[in-house]
PADRENVO-503985 format. One record per residue (C-alpha): residue in one letter; x, y, z. Coordinates in steps of 0.001 Angstrom, whole numbers, padded with zeros to 6 digits, always signed. Example, Ala and Ser with C-alpha at 12.3 -4.5 7.8 and 13.67 -1.06 7.14 Angstrom:
<pts>
A+012300-004500+007800S+013670-001060+007140
</pts>
This chain:
<pts>
M+144148+104676+106237P+141583+102982+108562R+142941+101234+111971N+142649+097601+113052L+141283+096133+116016T+143941+096283+119060R+144720+092717+120590A+142485+093036+123444E+139882+094191+121330I+140388+090666+119169R+140563+088078+121719T+137159+090212+122807L+135859+089638+119496Y+137185+085818+119646A+135236+085139+123923R+132696+086701+122348L+131878+084661+119339A+133118+081569+121262E+130493+082175+124119A+127292+082335+121579L+128495+079084+119589P+130555+076941+122135E+131228+074185+119704P+131384+075309+116107K+131269+072649+113367T+131953+072908+109939E+128026+072385+107894L+129845+070278+104981E+128566+066603+106049Y+131203+064384+105594D+132702+061080+107751S+136726+060696+106849P+138933+063277+105093Y+138498+062025+101847T+134666+062481+101803L+135908+065992+103300V+137979+066845+100725V+135540+065434+098204A+132644+067862+099679V+134975+071052+100114A+136157+070603+096510L+132738+070473+094963S+131252+073634+097304A+133009+076139+095544Q+130583+078619+094374A+127346+076584+095598T+126331+076698+099209D+126896+073868+101758V+122928+072755+101490S+123338+072165+097718V+126485+070026+098418N+125110+067768+101348K+122406+066988+098908A+124320+065711+096451T+127321+064290+098290G+124674+062060+100968P+123860+059602+098167L+126646+059506+096257F+128811+059118+099661E+126912+055861+100688V+128564+054754+096943A+131516+056341+097202D+133343+057390+100127T+136982+056223+099382P+139175+057015+096547E+139071+053355+094596K+135041+053371+094665M+135234+056640+092931V+137233+055953+090277A+135218+052887+089830L+132248+055154+089592G+133997+057058+086610E+132821+060316+085371E+129147+060093+084081G+128613+057947+087330L+129389+060723+089251A+127915+063475+087148E+124450+062147+087987Y+124914+062383+091921I+126544+066054+091252K+125242+067625+088316T+122805+069993+090422I+126083+071439+091641G+127332+074491+090164L+130231+073898+087451W+129420+070243+088095R+131498+069227+084863N+134919+070519+085875K+134355+069359+089735A+133698+065972+088754K+136451+065974+086496N+138942+066976+089667V+137054+064632+091999L+138543+061662+089728A+141796+063129+088976L+142658+064051+093020S+141242+060576+093617R+143445+058568+090994K+146446+061030+092672L+145476+059630+095956I+145348+056344+094969E+148601+056130+093250E+151112+058808+095241H+150037+058803+098839G+148009+054834+099069G+144712+056145+099133K+145153+058848+102453V+144618+062294+102447P+147644+064022+103159Q+148234+066472+105702S+150687+069198+105069R+149523+072119+102674E+151900+071225+100022G+150636+067976+099284L+147072+068798+099683M+147744+071332+097474S+149204+069138+094458L+145550+067506+094450P+143895+068654+091143G+141037+071395+092119V+142202+071578+095038G+143959+075454+095951R+144445+076880+099652K+141382+077591+100298T+140399+074096+100422A+143936+072583+101916D+143683+074797+104796V+139721+073597+105396V+140517+070001+105190R+143847+070684+107877N+141380+072175+109841V+138402+070237+110023A+139840+066739+109527F+142522+066729+111173G+142941+069611+113547H+145488+072148+112672P+144896+075968+113325T+144527+077225+109871I+142267+079423+109040A+140560+079103+105583V+139439+082547+103539D+136169+082266+101612T+134124+084913+100839H+132702+084744+104481I+135687+085690+106048F+137117+088119+103869R+134097+089843+104306V+133765+089683+108318S+137721+090180+108632N+137690+093528+106582R+134634+095119+108227T+135320+094593+111465G+139438+096010+111170L+139990+091942+112734A+142824+091383+109490R+142175+093945+106643G+143876+092780+103214K+143338+092737+099587T+143320+089178+098938A+142412+086053+100476D+145644+085041+101213A+146944+088360+102423V+143523+088374+105344S+144440+084729+105864D+148168+085803+106713R+147236+088274+108989L+144441+086334+110724V+146716+083646+111495K+148799+086215+113380V+146429+087926+115264T+144313+085171+116578P+145012+084134+120033A+146249+080672+120208E+143283+079474+122388F+141060+080696+119529A+143047+079299+116250R+141429+076121+116134D+137804+076826+115548A+138209+080925+114578H+137446+079561+110895H+133609+078303+111873W+133625+080911+114156L+134153+083759+111758I+131972+081992+108511L+129139+081148+110719H+129453+085019+111628G+129166+086510+108032R+127065+083402+106815Y+124120+084018+109194T+124513+087690+110616C+127731+090147+108921K+125511+089310+105724A+126816+091032+102515R+124116+093231+101739R+122482+094029+104904P+124574+092832+108076E+122031+092453+111075C+124351+094776+113389W+121277+095311+115358R+122187+091372+117037C+125397+091093+117053E+127852+089801+119596I+130704+092220+119232S+128959+095499+117042D+130153+097635+120134I+133908+096384+119349C+133295+096141+115095L+134957+099218+113161F+132613+099222+110442K+131069+102488+110145D+127956+101958+108200K+126115+100134+110946T+122459+098894+110009P+119663+099614+112772E+116374+097491+113815P+114268+096947+111322P+110995+098718+112217Q+108392+095954+113285K+105118+095716+111496A+102262+097635+112492S+098919+095812+112636P+096197+097010+110420A+094530+100438+111585G+091969+099459+113843K+092796+095765+114285A+094096+093698+117080P+097070+091052+116459R+095655+087962+116210R+095885+086010+118990K+096207+081528+118740T+093487+080245+120874A+093370+076698+122231A+092095+074011+119781
</pts>
């Protein structure tokens, strides 16, 4: 049975991630709890870049539940059809918008239960919204955080919920607010799925991943030729 990181190692891990990125933020673009809910719902199995391209124009015309419902399914589809699974997502966005109007006065609830009662909103989406929009120390586990947590030994688990529960228990209080962002960005840009870039990782000496990848060899210049140098114009 592989061991987990010790509490001292976990504190060091977060401290180094915090030093490398003192003010981490979500890469999804939003300007209210409502637009965040919509953006996160649309981001399932899609990149943040593709979602931002769609929601930029969308939120200019529909940044409230009322405006989204007025836009209608066909109108919404015109903005999000470049995103994967857009048909089902359009239905969910309109359904959750109607429910917000009918049961919450158009306001996004802060509780996990309230958020998860909205169509298309699962635990991960709920935890992202609670953390990003309302400042709750929740840790939503996506594929990046699941990978980083298991690879490093920070919080091992066979399911996203198991990893999330473990992360909440082992993450020191002073790091809980931003842990979600540090871990997802680390997984997205350093601890990549196919080839983790261990040679430039801030926590490689703590990480329990056995198959660390070496730094790729530098490309040599063609024989007999010196590297090109830029000359002043």
